[in-house]
Structure formats: C-alpha cells, structure tokens
PDB file with one MODEL, atoms N, CA, C and O in Angstrom:
MODEL        1
ATOM      1  N   UNK A   1      -0.590  -4.370 -14.905  1.00  0.00           N
ATOM      2  CA  UNK A   1       0.718  -3.766 -14.786  1.00  0.00           C
ATOM      3  C   UNK A   1       1.522  -4.180 -16.020  1.00  0.00           C
ATOM      4  O   UNK A   1       1.472  -5.332 -16.450  1.00  0.00           O
ATOM      5  N   UNK A   2       2.251  -3.238 -16.572  1.00  0.00           N
ATOM      6  CA  UNK A   2       3.046  -3.512 -17.769  1.00  0.00           C
ATOM      7  C   UNK A   2       4.207  -4.449 -17.436  1.00  0.00           C
ATOM      8  O   UNK A   2       4.612  -4.571 -16.280  1.00  0.00           O
ATOM      9  N   UNK A   3       4.729  -5.101 -18.458  1.00  0.00           N
ATOM     10  CA  UNK A   3       5.864  -6.008 -18.266  1.00  0.00           C
ATOM     11  C   UNK A   3       7.074  -5.247 -17.720  1.00  0.00           C
ATOM     12  O   UNK A   3       7.812  -5.754 -16.876  1.00  0.00           O
ATOM     13  N   UNK A   4       7.263  -4.023 -18.217  1.00  0.00           N
ATOM     14  CA  UNK A   4       8.378  -3.188 -17.747  1.00  0.00           C
ATOM     15  C   UNK A   4       8.258  -2.925 -16.246  1.00  0.00           C
ATOM     16  O   UNK A   4       9.235  -3.045 -15.507  1.00  0.00           O
ATOM     17  N   UNK A   5       7.046  -2.565 -15.800  1.00  0.00           N
ATOM     18  CA  UNK A   5       6.838  -2.294 -14.378  1.00  0.00           C
ATOM     19  C   UNK A   5       6.952  -3.559 -13.535  1.00  0.00           C
ATOM     20  O   UNK A   5       7.423  -3.503 -12.400  1.00  0.00           O
ATOM     21  N   UNK A   6       6.524  -4.704 -14.081  1.00  0.00           N
ATOM     22  CA  UNK A   6       6.657  -5.963 -13.351  1.00  0.00           C
ATOM     23  C   UNK A   6       8.123  -6.291 -13.102  1.00  0.00           C
ATOM     24  O   UNK A   6       8.488  -6.732 -12.012  1.00  0.00           O
ATOM     25  N   UNK A   7       8.961  -6.078 -14.109  1.00  0.00           N
ATOM     26  CA  UNK A   7      10.394  -6.347 -13.966  1.00  0.00           C
ATOM     27  C   UNK A   7      11.030  -5.365 -12.984  1.00  0.00           C
ATOM     28  O   UNK A   7      11.877  -5.744 -12.175  1.00  0.00           O
ATOM     29  N   UNK A   8      10.618  -4.114 -13.062  1.00  0.00           N
ATOM     30  CA  UNK A   8      11.147  -3.097 -12.149  1.00  0.00           C
ATOM     31  C   UNK A   8      10.718  -3.397 -10.712  1.00  0.00           C
ATOM     32  O   UNK A   8      11.506  -3.249  -9.778  1.00  0.00           O
ATOM     33  N   UNK A   9       9.467  -3.820 -10.545  1.00  0.00           N
ATOM     34  CA  UNK A   9       8.957  -4.184  -9.224  1.00  0.00           C
ATOM     35  C   UNK A   9       9.763  -5.343  -8.643  1.00  0.00           C
ATOM     36  O   UNK A   9      10.128  -5.323  -7.468  1.00  0.00           O
ATOM     37  N   UNK A  10      10.035  -6.336  -9.458  1.00  0.00           N
ATOM     38  CA  UNK A  10      10.825  -7.480  -8.999  1.00  0.00           C
ATOM     39  C   UNK A  10      12.197  -7.017  -8.512  1.00  0.00           C
ATOM     40  O   UNK A  10      12.691  -7.494  -7.490  1.00  0.00           O
ATOM     41  N   UNK A  11      12.807  -6.094  -9.241  1.00  0.00           N
ATOM     42  CA  UNK A  11      14.126  -5.581  -8.857  1.00  0.00           C
ATOM     43  C   UNK A  11      14.059  -4.827  -7.529  1.00  0.00           C
ATOM     44  O   UNK A  11      14.897  -5.043  -6.654  1.00  0.00           O
ATOM     45  N   UNK A  12      13.076  -3.948  -7.373  1.00  0.00           N
ATOM     46  CA  UNK A  12      13.034  -3.154  -6.137  1.00  0.00           C
ATOM     47  C   UNK A  12      12.627  -3.990  -4.932  1.00  0.00           C
ATOM     48  O   UNK A  12      12.969  -3.651  -3.798  1.00  0.00           O
ATOM     49  N   UNK A  13      11.894  -5.089  -5.168  1.00  0.00           N
ATOM     50  CA  UNK A  13      11.547  -5.969  -4.051  1.00  0.00           C
ATOM     51  C   UNK A  13      12.780  -6.686  -3.509  1.00  0.00           C
ATOM     52  O   UNK A  13      12.835  -7.007  -2.322  1.00  0.00           O
ATOM     53  N   UNK A  14      13.769  -6.941  -4.363  1.00  0.00           N
ATOM     54  CA  UNK A  14      14.958  -7.672  -3.912  1.00  0.00           C
ATOM     55  C   UNK A  14      15.815  -6.846  -2.960  1.00  0.00           C
ATOM     56  O   UNK A  14      16.647  -7.401  -2.242  1.00  0.00           O
ATOM     57  N   UNK A  15      15.624  -5.539  -2.945  1.00  0.00           N
ATOM     58  CA  UNK A  15      16.437  -4.682  -2.074  1.00  0.00           C
ATOM     59  C   UNK A  15      15.586  -3.994  -1.011  1.00  0.00           C
ATOM     60  O   UNK A  15      15.960  -2.942  -0.491  1.00  0.00           O
ATOM     61  N   UNK A  16      14.434  -4.598  -0.690  1.00  0.00           N
ATOM     62  CA  UNK A  16      13.568  -4.025   0.333  1.00  0.00           C
ATOM     63  C   UNK A  16      13.867  -4.656   1.686  1.00  0.00           C
ATOM     64  O   UNK A  16      14.178  -5.843   1.772  1.00  0.00           O
ATOM     65  N   UNK A  17      13.773  -3.866   2.723  1.00  0.00           N
ATOM     66  CA  UNK A  17      13.791  -4.377   4.081  1.00  0.00           C
ATOM     67  C   UNK A  17      14.851  -3.737   4.951  1.00  0.00           C
ATOM     68  O   UNK A  17      15.817  -3.142   4.473  1.00  0.00           O
ATOM     69  N   UNK A  18      14.632  -3.883   6.244  1.00  0.00           N
ATOM     70  CA  UNK A  18      15.538  -3.277   7.221  1.00  0.00           C
ATOM     71  C   UNK A  18      16.960  -3.803   7.058  1.00  0.00           C
ATOM     72  O   UNK A  18      17.915  -3.027   7.084  1.00  0.00           O
ATOM     73  N   UNK A  19      17.106  -5.116   6.889  1.00  0.00           N
ATOM     74  CA  UNK A  19      18.444  -5.699   6.763  1.00  0.00           C
ATOM     75  C   UNK A  19      19.153  -5.187   5.512  1.00  0.00           C
ATOM     76  O   UNK A  19      20.319  -4.796   5.577  1.00  0.00           O
ATOM     77  N   UNK A  20      18.457  -5.187   4.375  1.00  0.00           N
ATOM     78  CA  UNK A  20      19.051  -4.692   3.127  1.00  0.00           C
ATOM     79  C   UNK A  20      19.414  -3.217   3.252  1.00  0.00           C
ATOM     80  O   UNK A  20      20.453  -2.782   2.754  1.00  0.00           O
ATOM     81  N   UNK A  21      18.562  -2.457   3.914  1.00  0.00           N
ATOM     82  CA  UNK A  21      18.797  -1.026   4.104  1.00  0.00           C
ATOM     83  C   UNK A  21      20.076  -0.782   4.906  1.00  0.00           C
ATOM     84  O   UNK A  21      20.909   0.044   4.532  1.00  0.00           O
ATOM     85  N   UNK A  22      20.216  -1.500   5.996  1.00  0.00           N
ATOM     86  CA  UNK A  22      21.395  -1.303   6.852  1.00  0.00           C
ATOM     87  C   UNK A  22      22.678  -1.810   6.193  1.00  0.00           C
ATOM     88  O   UNK A  22      23.768  -1.324   6.497  1.00  0.00           O
ATOM     89  N   UNK A  23      22.550  -2.776   5.300  1.00  0.00           N
ATOM     90  CA  UNK A  23      23.722  -3.279   4.571  1.00  0.00           C
ATOM     91  C   UNK A  23      24.081  -2.375   3.394  1.00  0.00           C
ATOM     92  O   UNK A  23      25.169  -2.488   2.830  1.00  0.00           O
ATOM     93  N   UNK A  24      23.162  -1.476   3.022  1.00  0.00           N
ATOM     94  CA  UNK A  24      23.407  -0.573   1.898  1.00  0.00           C
ATOM     95  C   UNK A  24      23.369  -1.284   0.556  1.00  0.00           C
ATOM     96  O   UNK A  24      24.109  -0.928  -0.360  1.00  0.00           O
ATOM     97  N   UNK A  25      22.510  -2.286   0.438  1.00  0.00           N
ATOM     98  CA  UNK A  25      22.436  -3.062  -0.792  1.00  0.00           C
ATOM     99  C   UNK A  25      21.943  -2.216  -1.960  1.00  0.00           C
ATOM    100  O   UNK A  25      21.195  -1.255  -1.778  1.00  0.00           O
ATOM    101  N   UNK A  26      22.378  -2.591  -3.163  1.00  0.00           N
ATOM    102  CA  UNK A  26      22.004  -1.894  -4.396  1.00  0.00           C
ATOM    103  C   UNK A  26      21.719  -2.925  -5.472  1.00  0.00           C
ATOM    104  O   UNK A  26      22.203  -4.055  -5.408  1.00  0.00           O
ATOM    105  N   UNK A  27      20.928  -2.526  -6.461  1.00  0.00           N
ATOM    106  CA  UNK A  27      20.679  -3.363  -7.623  1.00  0.00           C
ATOM    107  C   UNK A  27      20.607  -2.457  -8.843  1.00  0.00           C
ATOM    108  O   UNK A  27      20.072  -1.350  -8.775  1.00  0.00           O
ATOM    109  N   UNK A  28      21.143  -2.927  -9.949  1.00  0.00           N
ATOM    110  CA  UNK A  28      21.083  -2.176 -11.195  1.00  0.00           C
ATOM    111  C   UNK A  28      19.974  -2.754 -12.051  1.00  0.00           C
ATOM    112  O   UNK A  28      19.915  -3.961 -12.288  1.00  0.00           O
ATOM    113  N   UNK A  29      19.097  -1.875 -12.510  1.00  0.00           N
ATOM    114  CA  UNK A  29      18.019  -2.253 -13.414  1.00  0.00           C
ATOM    115  C   UNK A  29      18.133  -1.336 -14.614  1.00  0.00           C
ATOM    116  O   UNK A  29      17.863  -0.138 -14.518  1.00  0.00           O
ATOM    117  N   UNK A  30      18.537  -1.900 -15.752  1.00  0.00           N
ATOM    118  CA  UNK A  30      18.789  -1.071 -16.926  1.00  0.00           C
ATOM    119  C   UNK A  30      19.953  -0.146 -16.631  1.00  0.00           C
ATOM    120  O   UNK A  30      21.050  -0.598 -16.303  1.00  0.00           O
ATOM    121  N   UNK A  31      19.710   1.153 -16.748  1.00  0.00           N
ATOM    122  CA  UNK A  31      20.757   2.136 -16.455  1.00  0.00           C
ATOM    123  C   UNK A  31      20.563   2.790 -15.086  1.00  0.00           C
ATOM    124  O   UNK A  31      21.267   3.738 -14.738  1.00  0.00           O
ATOM    125  N   UNK A  32      19.613   2.281 -14.323  1.00  0.00           N
ATOM    126  CA  UNK A  32      19.295   2.855 -13.019  1.00  0.00           C
ATOM    127  C   UNK A  32      19.824   1.971 -11.900  1.00  0.00           C
ATOM    128  O   UNK A  32      19.694   0.747 -11.948  1.00  0.00           O
ATOM    129  N   UNK A  33      20.413   2.589 -10.908  1.00  0.00           N
ATOM    130  CA  UNK A  33      20.855   1.863  -9.716  1.00  0.00           C
ATOM    131  C   UNK A  33      19.878   2.202  -8.592  1.00  0.00           C
ATOM    132  O   UNK A  33      19.740   3.361  -8.200  1.00  0.00           O
ATOM    133  N   UNK A  34      19.209   1.181  -8.087  1.00  0.00           N
ATOM    134  CA  UNK A  34      18.299   1.369  -6.959  1.00  0.00           C
ATOM    135  C   UNK A  34      19.021   0.984  -5.681  1.00  0.00           C
ATOM    136  O   UNK A  34      19.742  -0.013  -5.642  1.00  0.00           O
ATOM    137  N   UNK A  35      18.825   1.774  -4.637  1.00  0.00           N
ATOM    138  CA  UNK A  35      19.413   1.468  -3.334  1.00  0.00           C
ATOM    139  C   UNK A  35      18.326   0.897  -2.426  1.00  0.00           C
ATOM    140  O   UNK A  35      17.135   1.136  -2.625  1.00  0.00           O
ATOM    141  N   UNK A  36      18.765   0.145  -1.435  1.00  0.00           N
ATOM    142  CA  UNK A  36      17.832  -0.501  -0.516  1.00  0.00           C
ATOM    143  C   UNK A  36      16.893   0.525   0.124  1.00  0.00           C
ATOM    144  O   UNK A  36      17.278   1.663   0.391  1.00  0.00           O
ATOM    145  N   UNK A  37      15.669   0.097   0.359  1.00  0.00           N
ATOM    146  CA  UNK A  37      14.667   0.961   0.969  1.00  0.00           C
ATOM    147  C   UNK A  37      13.840   0.141   1.939  1.00  0.00           C
ATOM    148  O   UNK A  37      13.771  -1.085   1.846  1.00  0.00           O
ATOM    149  N   UNK A  38      13.206   0.854   2.884  1.00  0.00           N
ATOM    150  CA  UNK A  38      12.380   0.167   3.864  1.00  0.00           C
ATOM    151  C   UNK A  38      11.458   1.171   4.517  1.00  0.00           C
ATOM    152  O   UNK A  38      11.816   2.333   4.708  1.00  0.00           O
ATOM    153  N   UNK A  39      10.265   0.710   4.858  1.00  0.00           N
ATOM    154  CA  UNK A  39       9.258   1.536   5.522  1.00  0.00           C
ATOM    155  C   UNK A  39       9.132   1.032   6.954  1.00  0.00           C
ATOM    156  O   UNK A  39       8.895  -0.154   7.181  1.00  0.00           O
ATOM    157  N   UNK A  40       9.290   1.931   7.912  1.00  0.00           N
ATOM    158  CA  UNK A  40       9.181   1.536   9.317  1.00  0.00           C
ATOM    159  C   UNK A  40       7.882   0.784   9.561  1.00  0.00           C
ATOM    160  O   UNK A  40       6.822   1.177   9.075  1.00  0.00           O
ATOM    161  N   UNK A  41       7.974  -0.286  10.308  1.00  0.00           N
ATOM    162  CA  UNK A  41       6.801  -1.099  10.611  1.00  0.00           C
ATOM    163  C   UNK A  41       6.653  -2.292   9.691  1.00  0.00           C
ATOM    164  O   UNK A  41       5.895  -3.214   9.988  1.00  0.00           O
ATOM    165  N   UNK A  42       7.361  -2.286   8.585  1.00  0.00           N
ATOM    166  CA  UNK A  42       7.335  -3.387   7.623  1.00  0.00           C
ATOM    167  C   UNK A  42       8.786  -3.768   7.336  1.00  0.00           C
ATOM    168  O   UNK A  42       9.380  -3.292   6.368  1.00  0.00           O
ATOM    169  N   UNK A  43       9.347  -4.621   8.174  1.00  0.00           N
ATOM    170  CA  UNK A  43      10.774  -4.897   8.107  1.00  0.00           C
ATOM    171  C   UNK A  43      11.185  -5.836   6.985  1.00  0.00           C
ATOM    172  O   UNK A  43      12.357  -5.876   6.608  1.00  0.00           O
ATOM    173  N   UNK A  44      10.237  -6.592   6.448  1.00  0.00           N
ATOM    174  CA  UNK A  44      10.546  -7.509   5.346  1.00  0.00           C
ATOM    175  C   UNK A  44       9.573  -7.279   4.204  1.00  0.00           C
ATOM    176  O   UNK A  44       8.508  -6.690   4.391  1.00  0.00           O
ATOM    177  N   UNK A  45       9.944  -7.746   3.025  1.00  0.00           N
ATOM    178  CA  UNK A  45       9.050  -7.595   1.871  1.00  0.00           C
ATOM    179  C   UNK A  45       7.773  -8.405   2.089  1.00  0.00           C
ATOM    180  O   UNK A  45       6.710  -8.015   1.605  1.00  0.00           O
ATOM    181  N   UNK A  46       7.857  -9.516   2.802  1.00  0.00           N
ATOM    182  CA  UNK A  46       6.666 -10.321   3.076  1.00  0.00           C
ATOM    183  C   UNK A  46       5.661  -9.540   3.918  1.00  0.00           C
ATOM    184  O   UNK A  46       4.456  -9.624   3.680  1.00  0.00           O
ATOM    185  N   UNK A  47       6.141  -8.789   4.889  1.00  0.00           N
ATOM    186  CA  UNK A  47       5.255  -7.960   5.716  1.00  0.00           C
ATOM    187  C   UNK A  47       4.604  -6.863   4.881  1.00  0.00           C
ATOM    188  O   UNK A  47       3.425  -6.559   5.062  1.00  0.00           O
ATOM    189  N   UNK A  48       5.361  -6.273   3.975  1.00  0.00           N
ATOM    190  CA  UNK A  48       4.825  -5.216   3.115  1.00  0.00           C
ATOM    191  C   UNK A  48       3.799  -5.794   2.138  1.00  0.00           C
ATOM    192  O   UNK A  48       2.749  -5.195   1.907  1.00  0.00           O
ATOM    193  N   UNK A  49       4.110  -6.966   1.564  1.00  0.00           N
ATOM    194  CA  UNK A  49       3.197  -7.601   0.608  1.00  0.00           C
ATOM    195  C   UNK A  49       1.896  -8.052   1.264  1.00  0.00           C
ATOM    196  O   UNK A  49       0.863  -8.122   0.599  1.00  0.00           O
ATOM    197  N   UNK A  50       1.934  -8.358   2.554  1.00  0.00           N
ATOM    198  CA  UNK A  50       0.727  -8.774   3.262  1.00  0.00           C
ATOM    199  C   UNK A  50      -0.276  -7.628   3.383  1.00  0.00           C
ATOM    200  O   UNK A  50      -1.478  -7.866   3.502  1.00  0.00           O
ATOM    201  N   UNK A  51       0.202  -6.409   3.353  1.00  0.00           N
ATOM    202  CA  UNK A  51      -0.657  -5.236   3.550  1.00  0.00           C
ATOM    203  C   UNK A  51      -0.984  -4.504   2.245  1.00  0.00           C
ATOM    204  O   UNK A  51      -2.068  -3.937   2.110  1.00  0.00           O
ATOM    205  N   UNK A  52      -0.047  -4.514   1.277  1.00  0.00           N
ATOM    206  CA  UNK A  52      -0.202  -3.709   0.069  1.00  0.00           C
ATOM    207  C   UNK A  52      -0.112  -4.554  -1.196  1.00  0.00           C
ATOM    208  O   UNK A  52       0.533  -5.602  -1.217  1.00  0.00           O
ATOM    209  N   UNK A  53      -0.771  -4.080  -2.249  1.00  0.00           N
ATOM    210  CA  UNK A  53      -0.700  -4.747  -3.550  1.00  0.00           C
ATOM    211  C   UNK A  53       0.616  -4.391  -4.228  1.00  0.00           C
ATOM    212  O   UNK A  53       1.309  -3.460  -3.816  1.00  0.00           O
ATOM    213  N   UNK A  54       0.950  -5.141  -5.272  1.00  0.00           N
ATOM    214  CA  UNK A  54       2.165  -4.841  -6.030  1.00  0.00           C
ATOM    215  C   UNK A  54       2.132  -3.427  -6.588  1.00  0.00           C
ATOM    216  O   UNK A  54       3.148  -2.731  -6.580  1.00  0.00           O
ATOM    217  N   UNK A  55       0.975  -3.002  -7.069  1.00  0.00           N
ATOM    218  CA  UNK A  55       0.850  -1.656  -7.621  1.00  0.00           C
ATOM    219  C   UNK A  55       1.110  -0.597  -6.552  1.00  0.00           C
ATOM    220  O   UNK A  55       1.769   0.408  -6.815  1.00  0.00           O
ATOM    221  N   UNK A  56       0.593  -0.824  -5.354  1.00  0.00           N
ATOM    222  CA  UNK A  56       0.810   0.121  -4.260  1.00  0.00           C
ATOM    223  C   UNK A  56       2.282   0.156  -3.843  1.00  0.00           C
ATOM    224  O   UNK A  56       2.822   1.222  -3.546  1.00  0.00           O
ATOM    225  N   UNK A  57       2.921  -0.999  -3.821  1.00  0.00           N
ATOM    226  CA  UNK A  57       4.340  -1.062  -3.459  1.00  0.00           C
ATOM    227  C   UNK A  57       5.169  -0.292  -4.473  1.00  0.00           C
ATOM    228  O   UNK A  57       6.056   0.477  -4.102  1.00  0.00           O
ATOM    229  N   UNK A  58       4.883  -0.498  -5.749  1.00  0.00           N
ATOM    230  CA  UNK A  58       5.612   0.215  -6.796  1.00  0.00           C
ATOM    231  C   UNK A  58       5.376   1.719  -6.681  1.00  0.00           C
ATOM    232  O   UNK A  58       6.313   2.502  -6.834  1.00  0.00           O
ATOM    233  N   UNK A  59       4.148   2.127  -6.416  1.00  0.00           N
ATOM    234  CA  UNK A  59       3.832   3.552  -6.275  1.00  0.00           C
ATOM    235  C   UNK A  59       4.537   4.157  -5.058  1.00  0.00           C
ATOM    236  O   UNK A  59       5.024   5.286  -5.127  1.00  0.00           O
ATOM    237  N   UNK A  60       4.597   3.419  -3.944  1.00  0.00           N
ATOM    238  CA  UNK A  60       5.300   3.928  -2.761  1.00  0.00           C
ATOM    239  C   UNK A  60       6.781   4.131  -3.062  1.00  0.00           C
ATOM    240  O   UNK A  60       7.372   5.131  -2.653  1.00  0.00           O
ATOM    241  N   UNK A  61       7.375   3.184  -3.774  1.00  0.00           N
ATOM    242  CA  UNK A  61       8.792   3.306  -4.125  1.00  0.00           C
ATOM    243  C   UNK A  61       8.990   4.500  -5.053  1.00  0.00           C
ATOM    244  O   UNK A  61       9.915   5.289  -4.861  1.00  0.00           O
ATOM    245  N   UNK A  62       8.125   4.633  -6.059  1.00  0.00           N
ATOM    246  CA  UNK A  62       8.243   5.747  -6.996  1.00  0.00           C
ATOM    247  C   UNK A  62       8.042   7.091  -6.302  1.00  0.00           C
ATOM    248  O   UNK A  62       8.736   8.061  -6.609  1.00  0.00           O
ATOM    249  N   UNK A  63       7.102   7.150  -5.375  1.00  0.00           N
ATOM    250  CA  UNK A  63       6.853   8.396  -4.637  1.00  0.00           C
ATOM    251  C   UNK A  63       8.075   8.777  -3.808  1.00  0.00           C
ATOM    252  O   UNK A  63       8.409   9.956  -3.691  1.00  0.00           O
ATOM    253  N   UNK A  64       8.733   7.787  -3.241  1.00  0.00           N
ATOM    254  CA  UNK A  64       9.967   8.034  -2.486  1.00  0.00           C
ATOM    255  C   UNK A  64      11.011   8.682  -3.385  1.00  0.00           C
ATOM    256  O   UNK A  64      11.690   9.622  -2.972  1.00  0.00           O
ATOM    257  N   UNK A  65      11.141   8.186  -4.604  1.00  0.00           N
ATOM    258  CA  UNK A  65      12.103   8.759  -5.544  1.00  0.00           C
ATOM    259  C   UNK A  65      11.693  10.168  -5.960  1.00  0.00           C
ATOM    260  O   UNK A  65      12.529  11.071  -6.011  1.00  0.00           O
ATOM    261  N   UNK A  66      10.401  10.359  -6.259  1.00  0.00           N
ATOM    262  CA  UNK A  66       9.919  11.687  -6.660  1.00  0.00           C
ATOM    263  C   UNK A  66      10.167  12.717  -5.565  1.00  0.00           C
ATOM    264  O   UNK A  66      10.507  13.865  -5.853  1.00  0.00           O
ATOM    265  N   UNK A  67       9.999  12.308  -4.312  1.00  0.00           N
ATOM    266  CA  UNK A  67      10.200  13.246  -3.202  1.00  0.00           C
ATOM    267  C   UNK A  67      11.660  13.677  -3.092  1.00  0.00           C
ATOM    268  O   UNK A  67      11.967  14.694  -2.471  1.00  0.00           O
ATOM    269  N   UNK A  68      12.551  12.904  -3.691  1.00  0.00           N
ATOM    270  CA  UNK A  68      13.974  13.244  -3.707  1.00  0.00           C
ATOM    271  C   UNK A  68      14.359  13.962  -4.994  1.00  0.00           C
ATOM    272  O   UNK A  68      15.534  14.236  -5.240  1.00  0.00           O
ATOM    273  N   UNK A  69      13.347  14.265  -5.816  1.00  0.00           N
ATOM    274  CA  UNK A  69      13.598  14.997  -7.051  1.00  0.00           C
ATOM    275  C   UNK A  69      14.058  14.135  -8.207  1.00  0.00           C
ATOM    276  O   UNK A  69      14.616  14.644  -9.179  1.00  0.00           O
ATOM    277  N   UNK A  70      13.828  12.822  -8.113  1.00  0.00           N
ATOM    278  CA  UNK A  70      14.234  11.898  -9.172  1.00  0.00           C
ATOM    279  C   UNK A  70      13.041  11.644 -10.079  1.00  0.00           C
ATOM    280  O   UNK A  70      11.967  11.270  -9.607  1.00  0.00           O
ATOM    281  N   UNK A  71      13.225  11.845 -11.378  1.00  0.00           N
ATOM    282  CA  UNK A  71      12.149  11.667 -12.344  1.00  0.00           C
ATOM    283  C   UNK A  71      11.961  10.184 -12.659  1.00  0.00           C
ATOM    284  O   UNK A  71      12.932   9.461 -12.886  1.00  0.00           O
ATOM    285  N   UNK A  72      10.717   9.743 -12.669  1.00  0.00           N
ATOM    286  CA  UNK A  72      10.369   8.366 -13.010  1.00  0.00           C
ATOM    287  C   UNK A  72       9.872   8.367 -14.449  1.00  0.00           C
ATOM    288  O   UNK A  72       8.937   9.090 -14.792  1.00  0.00           O
ATOM    289  N   UNK A  73      10.505   7.550 -15.287  1.00  0.00           N
ATOM    290  CA  UNK A  73      10.071   7.510 -16.697  1.00  0.00           C
ATOM    291  C   UNK A  73       9.214   6.312 -16.981  1.00  0.00           C
ATOM    292  O   UNK A  73       8.767   6.127 -18.113  1.00  0.00           O
TER     293      UNK A  73
ENDMDL
END
C-alpha cells in the first residue's frame, strides 16, 4: 500500500464506527472532509479489522464514496 493510502486509511479509521456515525464526526485529510461511516454488524474499527485487511477496509470506504458519485483520486 502506498504511503498516501496508508495515511488516508489512518484518517478514515479514526471516524469509523456506530458511535462516530451517530455523533456525525468528521476529519479533514488534505482538502477532503471525510464523514463518519460504519457497516452494520461491525460497530467498532477493531471488529472490522478482525475480519478485513487494511486494503479491504480502504476499498470498502472508497466503494461507498464511488456509489455516491464521489471520484477517488
């Protein structure tokens, strides 16, 4: 994984989870503002990391954005 993607992954992990989602947490990475996200059945980042690799987590987050019509560069 590239250094850029590692840093982006770290940022999106900080706003993952049911609690962050309900609080409406946000984080700015570069010029992008990411909003909290969560996948039903995986309420914490630890639960998600137990099942998926970092690459898969990043791809799931990116796919969520693509489905909303947001371009990933």
